Short mmCIF file of the C-alpha atoms (twelve columns), coordinates in Angstrom:
data_MODEL
# 
_entry.id   MODEL 
# 
loop_
_atom_site.group_PDB 
_atom_site.id 
_atom_site.type_symbol 
_atom_site.label_atom_id 
_atom_site.label_alt_id 
_atom_site.label_comp_id 
_atom_site.label_asym_id 
_atom_site.label_seq_id 
_atom_site.Cartn_x 
_atom_site.Cartn_y 
_atom_site.Cartn_z 
_atom_site.pdbx_PDB_model_num 
ATOM 1   C CA . MET A 1   0.000   0.000   0.000   1 
ATOM 2   C CA . GLU A 2   1.836   3.034   -1.271  1 
ATOM 3   C CA . SER A 3   -0.518  6.006   -1.084  1 
ATOM 4   C CA . SER A 4   -0.383  8.684   1.611   1 
ATOM 5   C CA . LEU A 5   -3.889  7.579   2.581   1 
ATOM 6   C CA . ALA A 6   -2.560  4.105   3.390   1 
ATOM 7   C CA . HIS A 7   0.131   5.564   5.637   1 
ATOM 8   C CA . SER A 8   -2.554  7.300   7.730   1 
ATOM 9   C CA . LEU A 9   -4.336  4.079   8.660   1 
ATOM 10  C CA . SER A 10  -4.669  3.129   12.312  1 
ATOM 11  C CA . HIS A 11  -2.852  0.224   13.920  1 
ATOM 12  C CA . LEU A 12  -6.146  -1.693  14.174  1 
ATOM 13  C CA . THR A 13  -6.774  -1.380  10.445  1 
ATOM 14  C CA . LEU A 14  -3.232  -2.517  9.698   1 
ATOM 15  C CA . LEU A 15  -3.845  -5.580  11.860  1 
ATOM 16  C CA . ALA A 16  -7.022  -6.364  9.913   1 
ATOM 17  C CA . ILE A 17  -5.048  -6.098  6.677   1 
ATOM 18  C CA . GLU A 18  -2.358  -8.453  7.970   1 
ATOM 19  C CA . ALA A 19  -4.971  -10.965 9.136   1 
ATOM 20  C CA . ALA A 20  -6.708  -10.875 5.746   1 
ATOM 21  C CA . LEU A 21  -3.449  -11.327 3.841   1 
ATOM 22  C CA . GLN A 22  -2.439  -14.282 5.995   1 
ATOM 23  C CA . ALA A 23  -5.817  -15.967 5.556   1 
ATOM 24  C CA . GLY A 24  -5.758  -15.206 1.832   1 
ATOM 25  C CA . ASP A 25  -2.401  -16.937 1.515   1 
ATOM 26  C CA . LEU A 26  -3.846  -20.023 3.203   1 
ATOM 27  C CA . LEU A 27  -6.848  -20.038 0.856   1 
ATOM 28  C CA . ARG A 28  -4.756  -19.455 -2.244  1 
ATOM 29  C CA . HIS A 29  -2.590  -22.468 -1.453  1 
ATOM 30  C CA . GLY A 30  -5.650  -24.586 -0.685  1 
ATOM 31  C CA . PHE A 31  -7.552  -23.582 -3.809  1 
ATOM 32  C CA . GLY A 32  -7.807  -26.401 -6.351  1 
ATOM 33  C CA . THR A 33  -6.500  -29.063 -3.951  1 
ATOM 34  C CA . LYS A 34  -8.393  -31.943 -2.392  1 
ATOM 35  C CA . PHE A 35  -10.226 -31.011 0.798   1 
ATOM 36  C CA . SER A 36  -13.290 -31.954 2.817   1 
ATOM 37  C CA . VAL A 37  -16.606 -30.237 2.111   1 
ATOM 38  C CA . LYS A 38  -19.669 -30.360 4.358   1 
ATOM 39  C CA . SER A 39  -23.185 -28.969 4.050   1 
ATOM 40  C CA . LYS A 40  -24.739 -26.534 6.499   1 
ATOM 41  C CA . GLU A 41  -28.403 -25.579 6.785   1 
ATOM 42  C CA . GLY A 42  -29.888 -24.637 3.406   1 
ATOM 43  C CA . LYS A 43  -29.306 -25.839 -0.145  1 
ATOM 44  C CA . HIS A 44  -25.728 -25.465 -1.413  1 
ATOM 45  C CA . ASN A 45  -24.684 -23.863 1.885   1 
ATOM 46  C CA . LEU A 46  -21.222 -25.367 2.145   1 
ATOM 47  C CA . VAL A 47  -18.273 -25.199 4.495   1 
ATOM 48  C CA . THR A 48  -14.795 -26.519 3.708   1 
ATOM 49  C CA . GLU A 49  -11.900 -27.309 5.993   1 
ATOM 50  C CA . HIS A 50  -10.268 -24.136 4.663   1 
ATOM 51  C CA . ASP A 51  -13.127 -21.978 5.998   1 
ATOM 52  C CA . ILE A 52  -12.381 -23.400 9.436   1 
ATOM 53  C CA . LYS A 53  -8.594  -23.101 9.154   1 
ATOM 54  C CA . ALA A 54  -8.703  -19.538 7.803   1 
ATOM 55  C CA . GLU A 55  -11.112 -18.387 10.504  1 
ATOM 56  C CA . LYS A 56  -8.993  -19.914 13.274  1 
ATOM 57  C CA . GLN A 57  -5.894  -18.263 11.850  1 
ATOM 58  C CA . ILE A 58  -7.595  -14.849 11.735  1 
ATOM 59  C CA . LEU A 59  -9.023  -15.107 15.249  1 
ATOM 60  C CA . ASP A 60  -5.785  -16.414 16.746  1 
ATOM 61  C CA . PHE A 61  -3.755  -13.623 15.155  1 
ATOM 62  C CA . LEU A 62  -6.112  -10.821 16.172  1 
ATOM 63  C CA . THR A 63  -6.448  -12.204 19.706  1 
ATOM 64  C CA . SER A 64  -2.674  -12.323 20.059  1 
ATOM 65  C CA . GLN A 65  -2.425  -8.687  18.942  1 
ATOM 66  C CA . VAL A 66  -5.539  -7.307  20.657  1 
ATOM 67  C CA . PRO A 67  -6.275  -9.562  23.641  1 
ATOM 68  C CA . ASP A 68  -9.544  -7.862  24.661  1 
ATOM 69  C CA . SER A 69  -11.143 -8.446  21.247  1 
ATOM 70  C CA . GLN A 70  -14.540 -9.961  20.703  1 
ATOM 71  C CA . PHE A 71  -15.572 -11.724 17.513  1 
ATOM 72  C CA . LEU A 72  -18.631 -12.263 15.348  1 
ATOM 73  C CA . ALA A 73  -17.486 -14.879 12.857  1 
ATOM 74  C CA . GLU A 74  -19.301 -17.045 10.338  1 
ATOM 75  C CA . GLU A 75  -18.112 -20.451 11.501  1 
ATOM 76  C CA . SER A 76  -17.624 -19.956 15.256  1 
ATOM 77  C CA . GLY A 77  -20.366 -17.424 15.943  1 
ATOM 78  C CA . GLU A 78  -20.242 -14.626 18.499  1 
ATOM 79  C CA . SER A 79  -17.757 -14.744 21.352  1 
ATOM 80  C CA . GLN A 80  -18.760 -13.985 24.913  1 
ATOM 81  C CA . GLY A 81  -17.762 -10.921 26.895  1 
ATOM 82  C CA . LYS A 82  -17.975 -7.169  26.628  1 
ATOM 83  C CA . SER A 83  -15.457 -5.230  24.601  1 
ATOM 84  C CA . SER A 84  -15.518 -2.012  22.618  1 
ATOM 85  C CA . LEU A 85  -13.786 -3.884  19.786  1 
ATOM 86  C CA . VAL A 86  -15.719 -6.502  17.804  1 
ATOM 87  C CA . TRP A 87  -14.124 -8.098  14.754  1 
ATOM 88  C CA . ILE A 88  -16.705 -9.286  12.190  1 
ATOM 89  C CA . VAL A 89  -15.120 -12.063 10.149  1 
ATOM 90  C CA . ASP A 90  -15.964 -14.084 7.073   1 
ATOM 91  C CA . PRO A 91  -12.860 -16.180 6.420   1 
ATOM 92  C CA . LEU A 92  -14.080 -17.339 3.020   1 
ATOM 93  C CA . ASP A 93  -16.920 -15.441 1.384   1 
ATOM 94  C CA . GLY A 94  -17.755 -17.445 -1.709  1 
ATOM 95  C CA . THR A 95  -17.327 -20.958 -0.335  1 
ATOM 96  C CA . VAL A 96  -19.443 -22.526 -3.090  1 
ATOM 97  C CA . ASN A 97  -17.156 -20.960 -5.705  1 
ATOM 98  C CA . PHE A 98  -14.079 -22.135 -3.798  1 
ATOM 99  C CA . ALA A 99  -15.426 -25.674 -3.479  1 
ATOM 100 C CA . HIS A 100 -16.115 -25.825 -7.228  1 
ATOM 101 C CA . GLN A 101 -12.724 -24.332 -8.190  1 
ATOM 102 C CA . ILE A 102 -14.243 -21.048 -9.361  1 
ATOM 103 C CA . PRO A 103 -11.621 -18.387 -8.492  1 
ATOM 104 C CA . VAL A 104 -14.022 -15.741 -7.153  1 
ATOM 105 C CA . PHE A 105 -13.966 -15.569 -3.354  1 
ATOM 106 C CA . SER A 106 -12.673 -13.303 -0.631  1 
ATOM 107 C CA . VAL A 107 -11.669 -12.767 2.959   1 
ATOM 108 C CA . SER A 108 -13.817 -10.158 4.714   1 
ATOM 109 C CA . ILE A 109 -12.847 -8.537  8.020   1 
ATOM 110 C CA . ALA A 110 -14.587 -5.577  9.627   1 
ATOM 111 C CA . LEU A 111 -13.960 -3.925  12.969  1 
ATOM 112 C CA . GLU A 112 -16.806 -2.511  15.011  1 
ATOM 113 C CA . LYS A 113 -15.431 0.007   17.512  1 
ATOM 114 C CA . GLU A 114 -17.783 1.211   20.235  1 
ATOM 115 C CA . GLY A 115 -20.743 0.027   18.184  1 
ATOM 116 C CA . LYS A 116 -19.774 1.674   14.900  1 
ATOM 117 C CA . LEU A 117 -17.859 0.423   11.884  1 
ATOM 118 C CA . HIS A 118 -14.245 1.538   12.038  1 
ATOM 119 C CA . THR A 119 -12.437 -0.741  9.567   1 
ATOM 120 C CA . GLY A 120 -13.384 -2.751  6.495   1 
ATOM 121 C CA . VAL A 121 -11.037 -5.064  4.604   1 
ATOM 122 C CA . VAL A 122 -11.936 -7.307  1.658   1 
ATOM 123 C CA . TYR A 123 -9.148  -9.339  0.067   1 
ATOM 124 C CA . GLN A 124 -9.291  -11.412 -3.124  1 
ATOM 125 C CA . PRO A 125 -6.466  -13.939 -2.806  1 
ATOM 126 C CA . ILE A 126 -6.393  -15.042 -6.450  1 
ATOM 127 C CA . THR A 127 -6.235  -11.546 -7.955  1 
ATOM 128 C CA . HIS A 128 -4.238  -10.111 -5.025  1 
ATOM 129 C CA . GLU A 129 -6.713  -7.237  -4.737  1 
ATOM 130 C CA . LEU A 130 -6.887  -5.624  -1.317  1 
ATOM 131 C CA . PHE A 131 -9.817  -3.294  -0.625  1 
ATOM 132 C CA . VAL A 132 -9.455  -1.231  2.561   1 
ATOM 133 C CA . ALA A 133 -11.577 1.395   4.283   1 
ATOM 134 C CA . GLU A 134 -11.278 3.200   7.575   1 
ATOM 135 C CA . LYS A 135 -13.982 5.471   8.937   1 
ATOM 136 C CA . GLY A 136 -13.421 9.024   7.738   1 
ATOM 137 C CA . LYS A 137 -10.322 8.148   5.697   1 
ATOM 138 C CA . GLY A 138 -11.789 6.984   2.400   1 
ATOM 139 C CA . ALA A 139 -11.435 3.662   0.618   1 
ATOM 140 C CA . THR A 140 -8.571  2.177   -1.367  1 
ATOM 141 C CA . LEU A 141 -7.731  -0.682  -3.700  1 
ATOM 142 C CA . ASN A 142 -4.102  -1.776  -3.330  1 
ATOM 143 C CA . GLY A 143 -3.360  1.584   -1.774  1 
ATOM 144 C CA . GLU A 144 -5.001  3.761   -4.422  1 
ATOM 145 C CA . PRO A 145 -8.180  5.739   -3.673  1 
ATOM 146 C CA . ILE A 146 -11.444 4.395   -5.095  1 
ATOM 147 C CA . SER A 147 -14.908 5.892   -5.529  1 
ATOM 148 C CA . VAL A 148 -18.291 4.888   -6.891  1 
ATOM 149 C CA . THR A 149 -19.371 5.540   -10.469 1 
ATOM 150 C CA . LYS A 150 -21.032 8.690   -11.727 1 
ATOM 151 C CA . THR A 151 -23.704 6.801   -13.691 1 
ATOM 152 C CA . THR A 152 -26.990 8.694   -13.370 1 
ATOM 153 C CA . GLU A 153 -29.333 6.644   -15.559 1 
ATOM 154 C CA . LEU A 154 -30.451 3.227   -14.355 1 
ATOM 155 C CA . SER A 155 -30.687 2.127   -17.988 1 
ATOM 156 C CA . GLN A 156 -26.915 2.600   -18.284 1 
ATOM 157 C CA . ALA A 157 -26.052 0.730   -15.093 1 
ATOM 158 C CA . ILE A 158 -24.498 -2.660  -14.491 1 
ATOM 159 C CA . LEU A 159 -25.584 -4.408  -11.308 1 
ATOM 160 C CA . ALA A 160 -24.776 -7.440  -9.214  1 
ATOM 161 C CA . THR A 161 -26.988 -9.610  -7.061  1 
ATOM 162 C CA . GLY A 162 -27.005 -12.731 -4.988  1 
ATOM 163 C CA . PHE A 163 -29.673 -15.210 -3.982  1 
ATOM 164 C CA . PRO A 164 -30.398 -16.673 -0.545  1 
ATOM 165 C CA . TYR A 165 -30.039 -20.377 0.170   1 
ATOM 166 C CA . ASP A 166 -33.848 -20.561 0.431   1 
ATOM 167 C CA . VAL A 167 -34.400 -18.893 -2.950  1 
ATOM 168 C CA . HIS A 168 -36.898 -21.649 -3.783  1 
ATOM 169 C CA . LYS A 169 -39.163 -19.989 -1.186  1 
ATOM 170 C CA . ASN A 170 -38.861 -16.703 -3.095  1 
ATOM 171 C CA . PRO A 171 -38.394 -14.412 -0.049  1 
ATOM 172 C CA . HIS A 172 -39.385 -10.786 -0.667  1 
ATOM 173 C CA . HIS A 173 -40.445 -11.868 -4.183  1 
ATOM 174 C CA . CYS A 174 -36.761 -11.751 -5.133  1 
ATOM 175 C CA . ILE A 175 -37.320 -13.840 -8.269  1 
ATOM 176 C CA . GLU A 176 -39.964 -11.461 -9.659  1 
ATOM 177 C CA . HIS A 177 -37.871 -8.375  -8.863  1 
ATOM 178 C CA . PHE A 178 -34.849 -9.963  -10.533 1 
ATOM 179 C CA . GLY A 179 -37.027 -10.409 -13.613 1 
ATOM 180 C CA . ASP A 180 -38.274 -6.812  -13.422 1 
ATOM 181 C CA . ILE A 181 -34.720 -5.514  -13.662 1 
ATOM 182 C CA . LEU A 182 -33.814 -7.860  -16.498 1 
ATOM 183 C CA . ARG A 183 -36.895 -6.730  -18.433 1 
ATOM 184 C CA . GLU A 184 -35.484 -3.190  -18.272 1 
ATOM 185 C CA . GLY A 185 -32.485 -4.479  -20.211 1 
ATOM 186 C CA . ILE A 186 -30.101 -3.912  -17.303 1 
ATOM 187 C CA . PRO A 187 -27.194 -6.388  -17.099 1 
ATOM 188 C CA . ILE A 188 -26.830 -8.248  -13.809 1 
ATOM 189 C CA . ARG A 189 -23.837 -10.231 -12.596 1 
ATOM 190 C CA . ARG A 190 -23.977 -12.978 -9.974  1 
ATOM 191 C CA . LEU A 191 -20.422 -13.293 -8.639  1 
ATOM 192 C CA . GLY A 192 -21.046 -15.440 -5.572  1 
ATOM 193 C CA . SER A 193 -19.419 -13.244 -2.926  1 
ATOM 194 C CA . ALA A 194 -21.377 -10.353 -1.430  1 
ATOM 195 C CA . ALA A 195 -18.171 -8.868  -0.031  1 
ATOM 196 C CA . ILE A 196 -16.771 -8.671  -3.568  1 
ATOM 197 C CA . ASP A 197 -20.049 -7.259  -4.900  1 
ATOM 198 C CA . LEU A 198 -19.873 -4.427  -2.378  1 
ATOM 199 C CA . ALA A 199 -16.163 -3.846  -2.922  1 
ATOM 200 C CA . TYR A 200 -16.673 -3.700  -6.684  1 
ATOM 201 C CA . THR A 201 -19.493 -1.196  -6.239  1 
ATOM 202 C CA . ALA A 202 -17.221 0.915   -4.045  1 
ATOM 203 C CA . ALA A 203 -14.460 0.693   -6.663  1 
ATOM 204 C CA . GLY A 204 -16.712 1.767   -9.547  1 
ATOM 205 C CA . ARG A 205 -16.721 -1.597  -11.292 1 
ATOM 206 C CA . LEU A 206 -20.433 -1.952  -10.630 1 
ATOM 207 C CA . ASP A 207 -23.099 0.728   -10.265 1 
ATOM 208 C CA . GLY A 208 -25.098 -1.169  -7.685  1 
ATOM 209 C CA . PHE A 209 -25.779 -4.382  -5.810  1 
ATOM 210 C CA . PHE A 210 -28.892 -5.846  -4.216  1 
ATOM 211 C CA . GLU A 211 -29.670 -8.967  -2.245  1 
ATOM 212 C CA . VAL A 212 -32.462 -10.270 -0.043  1 
ATOM 213 C CA . GLY A 213 -30.608 -10.765 3.209   1 
ATOM 214 C CA . LEU A 214 -27.010 -10.955 4.361   1 
ATOM 215 C CA . LYS A 215 -25.359 -11.840 7.636   1 
ATOM 216 C CA . PRO A 216 -23.075 -9.266  9.307   1 
ATOM 217 C CA . TRP A 217 -19.922 -11.077 8.200   1 
ATOM 218 C CA . ASP A 218 -21.098 -10.989 4.575   1 
ATOM 219 C CA . CYS A 219 -21.534 -7.243  4.364   1 
ATOM 220 C CA . ALA A 220 -19.990 -5.250  7.237   1 
ATOM 221 C CA . ALA A 221 -16.588 -4.696  5.618   1 
ATOM 222 C CA . GLY A 222 -18.084 -4.060  2.180   1 
ATOM 223 C CA . LEU A 223 -20.606 -1.626  3.618   1 
ATOM 224 C CA . LEU A 224 -17.861 0.574   5.067   1 
ATOM 225 C CA . LEU A 225 -15.974 0.394   1.765   1 
ATOM 226 C CA . LEU A 226 -19.088 1.624   -0.021  1 
ATOM 227 C CA . GLN A 227 -19.735 4.432   2.450   1 
ATOM 228 C CA . GLU A 228 -16.137 5.646   2.350   1 
ATOM 229 C CA . ALA A 229 -16.235 5.552   -1.466  1 
ATOM 230 C CA . LYS A 230 -19.241 7.940   -1.353  1 
ATOM 231 C CA . GLY A 231 -21.841 5.326   -2.183  1 
ATOM 232 C CA . HIS A 232 -25.192 4.754   -0.506  1 
ATOM 233 C CA . ALA A 233 -26.831 1.748   1.134   1 
ATOM 234 C CA . SER A 234 -30.366 1.201   2.371   1 
ATOM 235 C CA . THR A 235 -32.978 -1.504  2.552   1 
ATOM 236 C CA . TRP A 236 -34.911 -2.076  -0.673  1 
ATOM 237 C CA . ASP A 237 -37.573 0.451   0.322   1 
ATOM 238 C CA . GLY A 238 -35.008 3.133   1.093   1 
ATOM 239 C CA . SER A 239 -35.091 2.907   4.884   1 
ATOM 240 C CA . PRO A 240 -31.796 2.759   6.831   1 
ATOM 241 C CA . PHE A 241 -29.810 -0.440  6.461   1 
ATOM 242 C CA . SER A 242 -28.242 -2.218  9.431   1 
ATOM 243 C CA . TYR A 243 -25.697 -4.954  8.790   1 
ATOM 244 C CA . ARG A 244 -26.828 -6.668  11.992  1 
ATOM 245 C CA . LYS A 245 -30.524 -7.008  11.092  1 
ATOM 246 C CA . HIS A 246 -30.474 -9.439  8.138   1 
ATOM 247 C CA . THR A 247 -32.684 -7.245  5.943   1 
ATOM 248 C CA . PRO A 248 -32.621 -6.795  2.153   1 
ATOM 249 C CA . ILE A 249 -29.776 -4.539  1.037   1 
ATOM 250 C CA . LEU A 250 -29.569 -2.054  -1.805  1 
ATOM 251 C CA . ALA A 251 -26.100 -0.589  -2.355  1 
ATOM 252 C CA . THR A 252 -25.434 1.874   -5.173  1 
ATOM 253 C CA . ASN A 253 -23.487 4.888   -6.342  1 
ATOM 254 C CA . GLY A 254 -26.361 6.987   -4.980  1 
ATOM 255 C CA . HIS A 255 -27.484 8.382   -8.341  1 
ATOM 256 C CA . ILE A 256 -29.467 5.294   -9.378  1 
ATOM 257 C CA . HIS A 257 -30.668 4.470   -5.872  1 
ATOM 258 C CA . LYS A 258 -34.240 5.763   -6.062  1 
ATOM 259 C CA . PRO A 259 -35.250 4.214   -9.418  1 
ATOM 260 C CA . LEU A 260 -33.700 0.891   -8.444  1 
ATOM 261 C CA . SER A 261 -35.519 1.004   -5.111  1 
ATOM 262 C CA . THR A 262 -38.758 1.565   -7.021  1 
ATOM 263 C CA . LEU A 263 -38.191 -1.588  -9.092  1 
ATOM 264 C CA . LEU A 264 -37.306 -3.650  -6.030  1 
ATOM 265 C CA . THR A 265 -40.458 -2.611  -4.175  1 
ATOM 266 C CA . ARG A 266 -42.877 -2.887  -7.064  1 
ATOM 267 C CA . LYS A 267 -46.106 -4.574  -6.034  1 
ATOM 268 C CA . VAL A 268 -46.164 -8.169  -7.235  1 
ATOM 269 C CA . SER A 269 -49.558 -9.441  -8.361  1 
# 
């Protein structure tokens, strides 16, 4: 990380970066090898031995550096105790891709300090792309500042989405709303990692992202990236979004937010 912005980062953010890089190295070396895969609750909701190893490595490292830390992590859940520092960790966001040797996955680490997001790190081990944000200090990709797109017309946008493991139940009529957007001729990508979707929106690669419901570890780091890149996030109906409430998320460059919200809340007959 070479920019002056990177040099201004706090010690806690630098620790998150180091933890993400270490875990990314583990995942990169495990990618494409033989490993155990198990199913969790929900269709195609997988966990590999590398999810477990990467999470343990992250938690052990951060605990050794910041002993009073608490954690909210995908595989081990929420730790007990009271601390002003809570690390929100997804050691492998995009496990299904990883398990099927599709090289689109990430490590996502956020830090909640005194109840507010302070740090967000998303790392793509295969492409060696490191997205970093710290509250009030902007967002970077490999040390260079990033910002959302200036696209003002929804018809000119490119979007990303994801589907829940219970998509067959069609929560929030997500299938119909997906079709509504496609019928407008708007291209949609389905990358398989919400953390990457949010990071790409922050970096101006996408104009927006929407999904029915994410867990805190899926979206906390990416949410701060988006906010620090001058983007906007809400629920589908435009009300405030909380990464801890498992509600539908709409994340955009801000300019296309209202018309996309209108499509996502259209009454379904």
